[in-house]
Rosetta silent file (secondary structure, phi, psi, omega in degrees, C-alpha in Angstrom):
SEQUENCE: MKRLTKQFGCVLAVTLFVAATALSQTPVPNAVGMINFQRAVSQNDEGVKAAGIYTTEGTKLADGLKKSQGKVQELQDKLTKDGPTMTDAAKNTLIREIDKEKKVYELEQQNAQSSLDDRQEELFRPIADRVHKIVDAYAKELNLAVVVNATEDMLYANDVVDITTEIIRRVNADIVKNPAKTK
SCORE:     score description
SCORE:     0.000 S_00000001
   1 L     0.000  -40.140  178.736  142.666   82.802   52.603 S_00000001
   2 H   -61.276  -41.162 -178.760  140.949   79.597   51.500 S_00000001
   3 H   -65.627  -40.774  178.706  142.113   77.888   54.632 S_00000001
   4 H   -63.416  -42.921  178.466  140.787   80.740   56.837 S_00000001
   5 H   -63.319  -41.523  179.253  137.418   80.604   55.120 S_00000001
   6 H   -64.532  -41.641  178.917  137.314   76.830   55.577 S_00000001
   7 H   -66.241  -43.049  179.133  138.181   77.162   59.305 S_00000001
   8 H   -62.047  -40.409  178.526  135.599   79.910   59.762 S_00000001
   9 H   -63.064  -39.993  178.359  133.003   77.736   58.032 S_00000001
  10 H   -66.750  -44.043  178.862  133.805   74.823   60.367 S_00000001
  11 H   -61.908  -43.595  179.214  133.619   77.030   63.442 S_00000001
  12 H   -62.837  -42.883  179.886  130.289   78.447   62.248 S_00000001
  13 H   -64.054  -42.932  179.345  128.907   74.962   61.566 S_00000001
  14 H   -65.269  -42.048  179.052  129.977   73.692   64.990 S_00000001
  15 H   -61.627  -45.239  178.649  128.477   76.783   66.672 S_00000001
  16 H   -64.482  -39.124  178.556  125.163   76.308   64.859 S_00000001
  17 H   -63.869  -45.698  179.770  125.149   72.611   65.726 S_00000001
  18 H   -62.645  -43.140  179.710  125.803   73.312   69.423 S_00000001
  19 H   -63.888  -43.200  179.386  123.099   76.008   69.472 S_00000001
  20 H   -64.300  -39.857  178.681  120.591   73.714   67.756 S_00000001
  21 H   -64.984  -42.354  179.492  121.422   70.917   70.185 S_00000001
  22 H   -64.088  -41.434  179.043  121.004   73.251   73.163 S_00000001
  23 H   -65.189  -38.947 -179.027  117.665   74.472   71.851 S_00000001
  24 H   -69.966  -22.407  179.296  116.447   70.954   71.274 S_00000001
  25 H   -85.790  -17.148  177.545  117.338   70.046   74.861 S_00000001
  26 L   -71.907  121.568 -177.647  115.382   72.971   76.306 S_00000001
  27 L   -66.494  138.747  178.167  112.027   71.506   77.274 S_00000001
  28 L   -82.333  128.957  178.343  109.089   73.011   75.483 S_00000001
  29 L   -56.788  130.201 -176.598  106.444   74.285   77.909 S_00000001
  30 L  -141.103    3.601 -178.736  103.564   71.860   77.693 S_00000001
  31 E  -107.501  164.313 -179.609  101.629   72.031   80.956 S_00000001
  32 E  -122.598  141.290  173.955   98.774   74.262   82.025 S_00000001
  33 E  -120.274  152.834  178.221   98.196   75.925   85.348 S_00000001
  34 E  -127.888  140.799  178.940   95.015   77.454   86.673 S_00000001
  35 E  -136.220  142.422  168.517   94.716   80.147   89.319 S_00000001
  36 L   -92.267   92.617 -171.052   91.850   81.835   91.078 S_00000001
  37 H   -61.149  -42.193  179.462   93.517   85.221   90.808 S_00000001
  38 H   -59.799  -43.612  178.206   91.009   87.037   93.002 S_00000001
  39 H   -65.458  -40.162  179.571   91.528   84.492   95.769 S_00000001
  40 H   -63.286  -35.209  179.113   95.309   84.668   95.367 S_00000001
  41 H   -76.759  -40.732 -171.945   95.181   88.465   95.781 S_00000001
  42 H   -90.275  -18.215 -174.749   92.690   88.584   98.635 S_00000001
  43 L  -105.703    7.216  172.007   93.676   85.568  100.743 S_00000001
  44 L   -87.637  172.938 -173.824   97.371   86.194  101.249 S_00000001
  45 H   -57.531  -44.633  178.473   98.516   88.098  104.340 S_00000001
  46 H   -67.116  -38.891 -178.693   98.614   91.511  102.622 S_00000001
  47 H   -64.405  -40.525  178.355   95.297   90.879  100.876 S_00000001
  48 H   -63.598  -43.580  178.825   93.512   90.025  104.122 S_00000001
  49 H   -63.681  -45.333  179.806   94.861   93.201  105.718 S_00000001
  50 H   -63.392  -39.440  179.079   93.903   95.312  102.684 S_00000001
  51 H   -63.410  -38.247  176.901   90.407   93.802  102.635 S_00000001
  52 H   -63.154  -44.051  178.560   89.933   94.794  106.293 S_00000001
  53 H   -63.268  -45.777 -178.922   90.987   98.376  105.555 S_00000001
  54 H   -61.228  -43.525  179.721   88.764   98.500  102.469 S_00000001
  55 H   -65.217  -43.381  179.139   85.749   97.181  104.369 S_00000001
  56 H   -61.050  -46.971 -179.412   86.247   99.638  107.239 S_00000001
  57 H   -67.246  -36.427  176.938   86.535  102.595  104.886 S_00000001
  58 H   -64.600  -38.524  178.317   83.538  101.405  102.872 S_00000001
  59 H   -65.007  -41.436  178.141   81.454  101.177  106.058 S_00000001
  60 H   -62.177  -43.586  178.758   82.417  104.750  107.014 S_00000001
  61 H   -64.285  -40.404  179.208   81.399  106.018  103.577 S_00000001
  62 H   -64.460  -39.684  177.708   78.112  104.106  103.776 S_00000001
  63 H   -62.614  -40.006  177.273   77.391  105.595  107.210 S_00000001
  64 H   -63.836  -36.978  179.162   77.960  109.076  105.796 S_00000001
  65 H   -69.313  -30.778 -179.893   75.550  108.349  102.958 S_00000001
  66 H   -61.898  -33.461  178.801   72.865  107.215  105.408 S_00000001
  67 H   -63.747  -47.242  179.010   72.700  110.749  106.815 S_00000001
  68 H   -65.180  -40.909  179.209   71.951  112.235  103.399 S_00000001
  69 H   -64.689  -38.755  178.206   69.521  109.456  102.597 S_00000001
  70 H   -64.146  -37.380  178.736   67.811  110.032  105.953 S_00000001
  71 H   -65.253  -42.600  177.241   67.418  113.728  105.201 S_00000001
  72 H   -62.595  -45.992 -179.294   65.736  112.962  101.872 S_00000001
  73 H   -62.194  -40.769  179.348   63.460  110.405  103.555 S_00000001
  74 H   -61.517  -43.224  179.245   62.570  112.869  106.312 S_00000001
  75 H   -67.855  -39.320  178.120   61.554  115.515  103.771 S_00000001
  76 H   -65.485  -39.369  177.188   59.530  112.979  101.759 S_00000001
  77 H   -62.771  -40.658  179.380   57.774  111.840  104.937 S_00000001
  78 H   -63.226  -41.264  178.380   56.959  115.451  105.751 S_00000001
  79 H   -64.313  -41.403  179.686   55.486  115.947  102.275 S_00000001
  80 H   -64.946  -44.055 -176.095   53.415  112.775  102.636 S_00000001
  81 H   -74.801  -50.352 -173.165   52.199  113.697  106.099 S_00000001
  82 H   -97.079  -10.422 -176.520   51.723  117.464  105.776 S_00000001
  83 H   -51.406  -46.979 -177.228   51.260  117.762  102.005 S_00000001
  84 H   -62.577  -25.977 -178.151   47.465  117.661  101.981 S_00000001
  85 H  -100.629   -2.859 -178.043   47.247  120.580  104.421 S_00000001
  86 L   -82.516  154.299  173.287   50.115  122.643  102.949 S_00000001
  87 L   -73.088  160.629  179.113   49.693  125.604  100.671 S_00000001
  88 H   -60.242  -39.758 -179.771   50.770  125.127   97.077 S_00000001
  89 H   -64.369  -44.859 -180.000   53.714  127.493   97.589 S_00000001
  90 H   -65.804  -40.436  179.774   54.899  125.608  100.701 S_00000001
  91 H   -64.371  -43.787  179.313   54.412  122.266   98.945 S_00000001
  92 H   -64.008  -38.938  177.705   56.410  123.452   95.894 S_00000001
  93 H   -63.311  -43.465  179.755   59.190  124.741   98.162 S_00000001
  94 H   -66.052  -40.104  178.261   59.342  121.386   99.943 S_00000001
  95 H   -63.122  -42.518  177.458   59.380  119.484   96.620 S_00000001
  96 H   -63.646  -39.143  178.716   62.292  121.654   95.384 S_00000001
  97 H   -65.331  -39.510  176.809   64.114  121.012   98.662 S_00000001
  98 H   -62.272  -46.230  179.490   63.552  117.246   98.258 S_00000001
  99 H   -60.895  -41.900  178.833   64.908  117.403   94.696 S_00000001
 100 H   -62.295  -46.071 -179.251   67.929  119.388   95.876 S_00000001
 101 H   -67.629  -32.374  175.548   68.662  116.905   98.676 S_00000001
 102 H   -64.455  -42.316  179.012   68.251  113.975   96.261 S_00000001
 103 H   -65.133  -40.276  177.191   70.847  115.531   93.962 S_00000001
 104 H   -61.702  -45.000  179.667   73.188  116.088   96.917 S_00000001
 105 H   -61.259  -45.650 -179.641   72.698  112.463   97.954 S_00000001
 106 H   -63.017  -40.234  178.252   73.341  111.174   94.404 S_00000001
 107 H   -65.641  -43.296  177.222   76.495  113.300   94.123 S_00000001
 108 H   -61.906  -38.338  178.883   77.734  112.054   97.508 S_00000001
 109 H   -63.598  -45.544  179.307   76.994  108.495   96.385 S_00000001
 110 H   -63.909  -42.884  178.856   79.008  108.958   93.188 S_00000001
 111 H   -63.696  -41.460  179.152   81.887  110.553   95.086 S_00000001
 112 H   -63.527  -43.258  179.932   81.869  107.762   97.656 S_00000001
 113 H   -64.639  -42.980  178.643   81.917  105.098   94.928 S_00000001
 114 H   -63.012  -43.248  178.742   84.735  106.867   93.095 S_00000001
 115 H   -63.113  -41.525  179.723   86.692  107.221   96.337 S_00000001
 116 H   -67.191  -40.186  177.318   86.139  103.561   97.157 S_00000001
 117 H   -62.676  -43.855  178.404   87.218  102.488   93.661 S_00000001
 118 H   -62.044  -42.299 -178.852   90.395  104.582   93.955 S_00000001
 119 H   -66.360  -39.089  177.741   91.121  103.135   97.383 S_00000001
 120 H   -60.944  -45.025  178.435   90.578   99.586   96.128 S_00000001
 121 H   -61.220  -44.972 -179.201   93.088  100.195   93.332 S_00000001
 122 H   -62.766  -40.590 -177.861   95.569  101.729   95.790 S_00000001
 123 H   -76.072  -42.937 -169.276   95.253   98.837   98.244 S_00000001
 124 H   -98.827  -19.378 -179.963   95.126   95.868   95.884 S_00000001
 125 H   -58.725  -48.483  179.197   97.234   96.895   92.839 S_00000001
 126 H   -60.838  -34.096  179.553  100.591   96.303   94.611 S_00000001
 127 H   -69.804  -43.719  178.596   99.336   92.926   95.822 S_00000001
 128 H   -62.203  -39.703  178.072   98.120   91.968   92.344 S_00000001
 129 H   -63.485  -40.702  178.587  101.484   93.005   90.899 S_00000001
 130 H   -63.803  -43.629  179.182  103.275   90.818   93.469 S_00000001
 131 H   -61.520  -44.904  178.394  100.989   87.864   92.618 S_00000001
 132 H   -57.059  -45.810 -178.890  101.655   88.351   88.884 S_00000001
 133 H   -61.170  -42.456 -177.705  105.422   88.344   89.484 S_00000001
 134 H   -72.471  -37.561  176.049  105.231   85.164   91.565 S_00000001
 135 H   -62.107  -42.878  179.679  102.923   83.417   89.079 S_00000001
 136 H   -59.712  -48.060  179.936  105.389   84.272   86.310 S_00000001
 137 H   -64.277  -41.927 -178.948  108.339   82.824   88.255 S_00000001
 138 H   -65.819  -41.482  179.561  106.357   79.743   89.297 S_00000001
 139 H   -62.928  -40.204  177.585  105.160   79.109   85.729 S_00000001
 140 H   -67.157  -40.519  179.925  108.735   79.269   84.452 S_00000001
 141 H   -60.621  -41.126 -178.933  109.895   76.987   87.265 S_00000001
 142 L   -92.141    2.094  179.917  107.275   74.355   86.377 S_00000001
 143 L    59.694   43.696  179.244  107.646   74.945   82.643 S_00000001
 144 E   -80.918  135.773  178.524  103.982   75.869   82.254 S_00000001
 145 E   -77.952  -32.559 -177.651  102.886   76.924   78.782 S_00000001
 146 E  -155.565  147.033  171.937   99.941   78.912   80.086 S_00000001
 147 E  -123.844  121.444 -178.550   98.292   79.891   83.363 S_00000001
 148 E  -107.018  151.997  177.481   94.585   80.686   83.102 S_00000001
 149 E   -86.826  131.549  177.828   92.376   82.484   85.577 S_00000001
 150 L   -66.915  130.491  178.645   89.536   80.418   86.981 S_00000001
 151 L  -134.100  168.960  176.814   86.221   81.931   85.948 S_00000001
 152 L   -66.104  -25.589 -178.560   82.573   81.019   86.132 S_00000001
 153 L   -74.034  -17.215 -177.155   82.725   80.362   82.374 S_00000001
 154 L   -65.695  124.084 -177.031   85.277   77.592   82.865 S_00000001
 155 L   -78.910  -39.133 -178.524   83.560   74.320   82.135 S_00000001
 156 L  -157.734  140.563  171.131   86.090   71.996   83.719 S_00000001
 157 L  -152.553  125.662  178.716   89.486   72.138   85.359 S_00000001
 158 L   -70.425  140.473 -179.943   91.137   69.319   87.251 S_00000001
 159 H   -58.634  -22.614 -179.568   92.317   70.312   90.741 S_00000001
 160 H   -61.045  -31.568 -177.636   95.797   69.112   89.779 S_00000001
 161 H   -88.483   -5.942 -178.668   96.307   72.232   87.631 S_00000001
 162 E   -76.869  114.363 -177.445   95.097   74.652   90.341 S_00000001
 163 L  -103.610    6.974 -174.147   98.161   76.536   91.564 S_00000001
 164 H   -56.683  -50.530 -177.032   96.283   79.082   93.729 S_00000001
 165 H   -61.309  -42.108  178.704   97.203   77.637   97.129 S_00000001
 166 H   -65.676  -38.591  178.924  100.877   77.355   96.204 S_00000001
 167 H   -65.802  -43.039  177.534  100.885   80.930   94.881 S_00000001
 168 H   -59.912  -43.191  178.411   99.301   82.212   98.124 S_00000001
 169 H   -60.296  -44.094 -178.618  101.974   80.320  100.101 S_00000001
 170 H   -70.657  -35.745  176.252  104.730   81.844   97.949 S_00000001
 171 H   -62.816  -46.032  178.231  103.235   85.332   98.163 S_00000001
 172 H   -60.134  -39.728  177.451  103.182   85.072  101.963 S_00000001
 173 H   -65.673  -38.949  178.681  106.817   83.932  101.926 S_00000001
 174 H   -67.500  -34.549  178.274  107.685   86.855   99.637 S_00000001
 175 H   -62.636  -40.777  178.996  105.879   89.274  101.978 S_00000001
 176 H   -64.784  -43.140 -179.032  108.108   88.104  104.816 S_00000001
 177 H   -72.270  -39.681 -174.245  111.256   88.557  102.681 S_00000001
 178 L  -130.008   78.247 -178.431  110.146   91.817  101.015 S_00000001
 179 L   -60.213  149.015  178.398  107.587   93.643  103.180 S_00000001
 180 L   -64.553  144.204  177.330  105.379   96.175  101.420 S_00000001
 181 L   -78.694  126.056  179.694  106.513   99.750  101.710 S_00000001
 182 L   -85.885  146.269 -178.579  104.087  101.702  103.883 S_00000001
 183 L   -93.755    0.000    0.000  103.042  105.175  102.816 S_00000001
């Protein structure tokens, strides 16, 4: 039994030594990468396509809002022009109609913004997820300790740490290998 315990102790010591040696040989991440995440999402092939769709749909919504805005403006112009000669009852009716049309316009504006926000999420979330996955793999490949997003608050960052262009290149390569599923 003593001999078995001694052998087990030796095996355990050797195992711990090998594990400690392996851990000490694993390089500790010590570099920093910087990415302009918005650019990485919007300037790859999928991002450019999504931005075109988003802009087109936003323009359509804006055109629809112009009709409601025009109706409000038309009623206000009528009040300005004809108001002095209108009866109080007619003027009050027109003012209520202007208020009603303003509320309709504001509601349409809110709905359009909500719809546009939802569409932006739908279009760009899968692209952002793909960029995150590729940044993660790239950071591990280069043994980066941290990857920060470039912001206006950033005081200084050397171009050497900017990985945005490489990430866009890798995203485009990934798009070719794994095309997005169309709905």
